N, C-alpha and C positions, 0 to 999 in steps of 0.2 A: 494477548501478547505472549510470546514464548517465555519471557522471564516470569510473567505472572503464573504460568502453568508450573514452572520450576519451583517458584516460591510456594505455591499452594501444596504441591506434593512434598517439598522438602521440609516444610514446617513440622508436620506431625511426625515424620520419620526422624528428624533431628531431635525433637523432644523425646521420642521413644528411645533413641539410642543414647542420648546424653544423660537421661535420667535413670538408665538401667545400670546396675552394677551387680555382677554375679547372679543375675536372674532376679534381683530384688529391686524394688523401686525406692530410690533414695528420698529422704525427707527434704523438701525444699527449704533452703535457708535464705533469709532476707539478705539481698545483696544489692548494692547500689553501683551501677556501672559508672566508671569515671567519666568526667566531662570530655576528656580527649577521645575516649572510645566512642561516645555518642557523636562527637563532631566528625570522627573518621568515617563512621558508617553513613551518616547523613551526607557527607561530601561524596562518598562513593555512589550513593543513590542519585545525587544531582548530576554527577558525571555520566552515569549510566543513562539517565533520562535525556541528557543532551545528545549523547551518541545515538540513542534509539530514535530520538526526534529526527536526526539527520537521515537515518536509514529509512524511516517511515515516510518522511516528507519528500526528500530529495530523490532517493533511489527507488522508492515504491510508487511515487505519484508523478513527480515532474519528469523524470527521464522516460518512463513508459509512455507518458502523454506525448512527448516529443517524438518518440519512436513510432507511435501510431500515425503520425501525420507527415513524417519526413518522406520526401520523394527525392532520392539521390539523383543528382544531375548527371547527365551524359554529355561528355565533351567530344566534339567532332574535330578530328585532326585531318587536315588536307595533306595528302602526300606531296613531298617536295618534287617539283618537276625537274626532270633531267634535261641538260643542254643537248644531249644526244638525240637527234631526230628519230633514230632507229630504236630508241629504248622502248621496251615493252612494259606495260603496267602489270605488276604481279597481283593476281586476284587475292592472294592471302594478305598482301599489304593493304588492300582496300578494306578487307574485313577487319583489320586491326585499327582502322581509323576511328571507330566509335568506341570510346572508353567510358565506362560507367564508374564514377567516383565511389569510393567506399563511404557508407553512411556515417555521418557524424555520431549517431547514436549506436554505432557498432560496438562500443565499449563504454563503460561508466567513466573511465578516465578521460577519453576524448570528449565525451559530452560535458563533463564538469569543466574541462579546460576551455571548451567553446563558450559555455555560459559565462565563465569568469572573464574571458576576453571581450565578450559583448557587453556585460553588465557589471563587472567588478566582482569582488570576492563574495558579496552577499547575493549574487545572482542565483546561487543554488537554493535560495529561499524565496525566489520570485513568486508573487501571488499570495504570500503568507497573510497579508492583511485581508484580502478577499476570502481566503480560506477560513479565517477566524470569524469574519462576518457571516459567511454562509453557515458555519457551525452554530452560531448563535441563533440565526433565523430558523435553521432546521430544528434546533432544540425547542424553540418557542412553538413551532407548529406541532411538534410531538406533544408538548404539554397541553396544547389546545385540543387536539384530536383525540388523545388518549383518554380524555375525561368522558367520552361518550361512545367510542368505538374501540375494538380490540387493538392491541399494540401493533400487530402485524400490519393492519390496514392504516393505522396512524403513521407508521414509518413510510408506507407507500405514498400516502397523501402528502406528507411533509416533503418527501423527495421530489415529487412532481411539482409542487408549488414553489420549491426552491430552485427550479430550473434556471431562472434568470441569473442567479448568483453562480451556479455551476458553469453556465455559458461564459459569464464574465471572467471567471477564474481561468478557464481554458484559453480564452482570448489573451489574457495577460501572460500566461505561461508560454504560449507559442509565438508571441510577437516580440519585436525588439523593445527595449526599455522605452518607456514613455513618461514624460513629466506629469501627466494627468493623474490625479488621485483615483482611488478605486471606484468611488461613487460616480465618477464621470466616464467610467468604462462600462457602465451598465447598458445592456441592449435595450432597444425600443420594443414596444408591444408587438409590432409586426414581425420582428425577428424572433421574439420569444415564442410566438405561435408555431413557428417552424420547428421548434425544438421540443415541444411538449410530448408528442407521440414517441420519439426516440427516448426521451427521459422516462416516460411511463414504462416503456419496454425494458429499459435497464433496471428501473426500480423493481419491477416484477421479477426479473431474473435474479436480482440480488436477494430479494426476500425468499425466493424458492431455494436458492443456494444455501441460505442460512437456516431456514425453518425446517426443511425436509430432513437434513441430518439431525437437527435438534429434536424433532419429533421421534425419529428412530432411536436416538439415545434415550429419550424419556420412556419409550416403550420397553427398553431393556432395563429400566430402573436405575440408570446411572445417576440421575439427579438425587437419589436417596442414598448413594454410596459415598464413602469417604476413604482416604488413603489407608486408614487403619484396617478397613475391611479387606483390602487386598493382601495385607500382611498375614491375615488369618485364614486365607483361602487354601483349600486343598489343591493338589496338582490339577485334577480334572476341572474343578470349578474355575481355577485361574486360567486354564487354557481356553475354556468356553468364554470367559469374560474378555480375554484378549482377542478372541476371534470376533466377538460382537463389537468391541472397540475398533478393530480393524475395518469391519464392514461400514461403520460410521465414517471413518476417514476415507475409505474408498468411494463412498457415495458423495461425500463433500468434494473430493477431488474430481470425480466424474462430472458433477454439476458445474464446478468452477470452469473446467476446460470446455464443456459442451455448451453452456448457456451464459455463464457470467462473463468470461473473457470476451466472447464474440459480441455480447451486448455492450460491453464497455468500449470495445473498439468501434462499434457502430456509432455509439453516442458521441465519442470523441471526434471521429472523422466528420460526422454531420455538423458538430459544433465548429470544427475547423473550417468547413466550407462556408460558414457565415462570418468569417474574419473580415472586418471592414476593409474597404479598399485603401483607406488611409493608413492602415497598419501593415508594416512589413514583417514577414515571418522571420523568426530567429534561426530557423533551419531551412534547408532547401524544401520548397513546398509548392506543389502543383495545385493552384486554386481551382482548376477545372476538373481535377481528379480524372485525367484522361478524357476530357470532353463530356463527362457525365453531369457536370453542373451547367445548367442553361440559365443565362441571365433573365431576369424578369422583363427586361426591355424587349426581348425577342420571344416572349411567351412562356418562358420557363418559370420555375419556382425560386431560382436563385440559391437553392440548397441541394445538397447531395441526398439522394434517396437512400433508404436504409439498406436495401439489398445491394445497391451499388457500393455503399460504404464498406461492406464486407468483401464483396467480390474484387474490388480494386486494392484490397489489402493483400498483397501477394504472399506467396509461400515463404520467401526468404524473410520478409518482415514478421510473419507469424512465428517463425523459428526464433528470430532474434528477440521477440517479445517474451516467448516462453523461457528463453535463456536468461533474460533480465529478471523475470520473476523468480527463477530458480536461484539466481545469485542473491536476490534480496532475502529469500528464505534461508539460504546458507549463512548470510550475514546475521540474520536474527538469531539463528540457532547458536552460532559461534558467540555472539554477544551475550546471549542468555547463559551459556555454559561459563563463559569468562566471569560474568557478574556473580553467578551463584558460587563459583569456586573462590572468588575474591571475598565475598561476604563471609563465607564459612571460615576462611583463613584469618580474616580480621577478628572474628568472634573468638577463635582459639588464641590469637595474639592478645586480645583484651582480657579474656577470662583465664587463660592458661589451660592446663590439662585437666584440672579438677573442675569439671563442669557441673558437678552435683551441688556446688556450694551456693547456688542461687536459684530462685524460682523462675524456671524457663517459661512457664505459662504466663508470666506477667511481663518480664522485660524482654526476653528473647523473642517471644511471640509478638510483642509490640513492635519490635524492629521489623519483623517480616510483614506485619500488617502495614507498617509505614511504606514498605516497598510496594505492596499491593495497592496502597492508596495513591502513590506516585504514578503507578501504572494506570490506574483507573482515570485519574485526572488527565494524564498524558494521552491515553487512548481516546478520551472524550474530545480533546482538542483536535486530534488528527482524523479520527474515523467518522465522526458525525458529519453527515453530508458529503462524505468522500465518494465521488463518482468516477475518479480518474485513476485509481490504482487498486491493486488487489491487496487487501489488508491481511497481514499475516498475524 
């Protein structure tokens, strides 16, 4: 998470700056932070966690999922006939008869308003119970497989075997509200078989997107570095380190755009093609995907093919999806900066300007560690088993 990165970098830098005075390290003095100060910082952490939860779940998962399946409707207007028998039909007027409506998912605001109109104020958290269940199932599979195979393969196996829960989550998110509990929305075995290969394809793409940049970073020795090392680097060494870090980010971005996002779109659209006939979509949705889905009754599979899933996702939808992810990233960065600035200002307000009067390594570091702990727990809830959104 963005805030975790800020916290990790800020902690040693703040300790370094706060404990230095005229080039000398001050002796730490035992200091007890007042109860109101602890309550203030903990409250800030909770508010941040709630805000970040909404960004990650609603804006990074639900809205992109709806965007991937929406098919904007085209309305045909018939020209009004004139009473004049000699009136001629204007060719341009005929061309204007077919009007394509703006997608509901064209903006975050319109999507949220639509969801709340359909399902109430809590509709922006639709599918949350299934998301939590899938996270627990995924974590159980990870614990089982990681005991005898490498973690990368354990993640892959866990994601593939969790496919029924991911399919159920997508079904809940893209359909109108239903009184049925989550466990009655689970797909049958015949339906699950149709989604296994697209899920495996997505799982492989996700692991490659994560592991290849990670291996590159480890080859540079980044796993052995800490923020203090950067402060002691010379100009040339810092430039080289920055270039290496940039190459890792470029690789991660290239993999995300070239394999992760397409695999995510393919999986989501194949899942959507399996929406039960009894469920009505919450956004305009072409169940046949332009005639690419052939019912089993007439010799088809009843599911959208993987290649067709990507080909039928037109250019305008791809652009809107990338814009949505860019907005989510900007929201995360803004939230991270705001949180970091607020925490630092609260520390100054609680302690005052004389920051050398207490042991930063014990109390201040504990506060930052608490922030990282909240991030870790929060990230586990949202990102484990997440197949429907790009995790920032």
